[in-house]
N, C-alpha and C positions, 0 to 999 in steps of 0.2 A: 973801764969804770969798775970800781969795786962792786961786787954782787949785792952787798947790803944797800949801797946807795941807789943802785938801779931799782931794787925792790921798793925802797922808800919813795922814789920818784914815781914809780908806777902806781903805788898805793895812793899817793897824793892825787894823782890824776883820776883814779877810780873813785876816790872819795868825792872829788869835785863834780864828777859826771854822774855819780850814782850808779855806775856800772862796774862790776868786778869781773873781768874776763877770767874764764876758767884757767887759762895758763898762769895768770897772776895768783889766783887762789892756790893752784898746785905748787907754784914756786914758794909762796909764803908758808904753806903747809910743810913742804919739805925742809925749808930753812928752819922753821920752828922745831920740827921733829928732830933735826940734827943737833939742836942745842940741848936736847934731853939727855940725861944719863943713860947708859946702855941698858940698865935694868928696866927703865921706864919705856924705852923704845921697844924692847922685847915684849913687854906687857901690852903695849899699844898694838904692836904687830899681831900678837895673839888675839886681841879683840877683833881686829879686822879679819883675821882668818876664821874666827868663830862666826862673824857676820856672814862671810861667804858660805860657810858650811851650812848655816841655817837656811840658806836658799836651795839646798839640795835635799832630796828625799832619801829615806833609808835610815838604818841604824847609825850610830856614831862611827862604827868601823867602816860601813859602806860609804858614808860621807867622806871619811878620811881617805879611803882608796880613790874615790871619784875626784876629790880635791887634789890629791897628789898627781893624778893623770892630767887634770886641767892645768895645774901649775907647770908641769913638764911641757905641755902643748901650747901654753899661753905665749903670745907674742911680746908681752911686756907693755903693750899699749893700754891706755885707760879704758876704752870701750864705752858703750852706752849702757850695758846691762849692770844692774847693781852688783852682781857677782864679780864682774871684771873691774868695776870701780873699787870694790873692797880689796881685790888682789893688787891692784895698782897702788893703793894707799899702803897696803902691807909691804909691798916691794920697796917703797920709798924709805922704809925703816930698816932695811937690811935684806940679806939673801933669804929667799923663801925656802922653807923646808920642802923637800920633795918626797920624803919617805912617808908612806902611810902610817907607819908606827909612830913617827915623830908627830905627825899631824893628829893622830888619835890621842896622844898624850895631851896635846894642846887643847883639843876639843873636849876632853873629859876632865880637865883640871877642875877641882872642886873649890879652890880658893880664888877663882876668877871673878 
């Protein structure tokens, strides 16, 4: 079955039952994000990375270093913590940067 039709059917059931399973929410989120232009996906990914960094202590550089380490060690699963959820959503939008310097630039962008 086409992925779009599967999502529509699952959404219809969720609407009727009043229950949206996390897996359906994630699938819809990923599908909608993939329809965005590349620049919008990058901006949204940067927002998720900033959300993750805000949960860490330290200066922006220290947070960038810590976030880079966490990304390299992360399993790719959603997880229960807000930090892992932010990383998961950022990863749905594309490959995550692993360089502290790249992450620092994202965290300190002034036009964000």
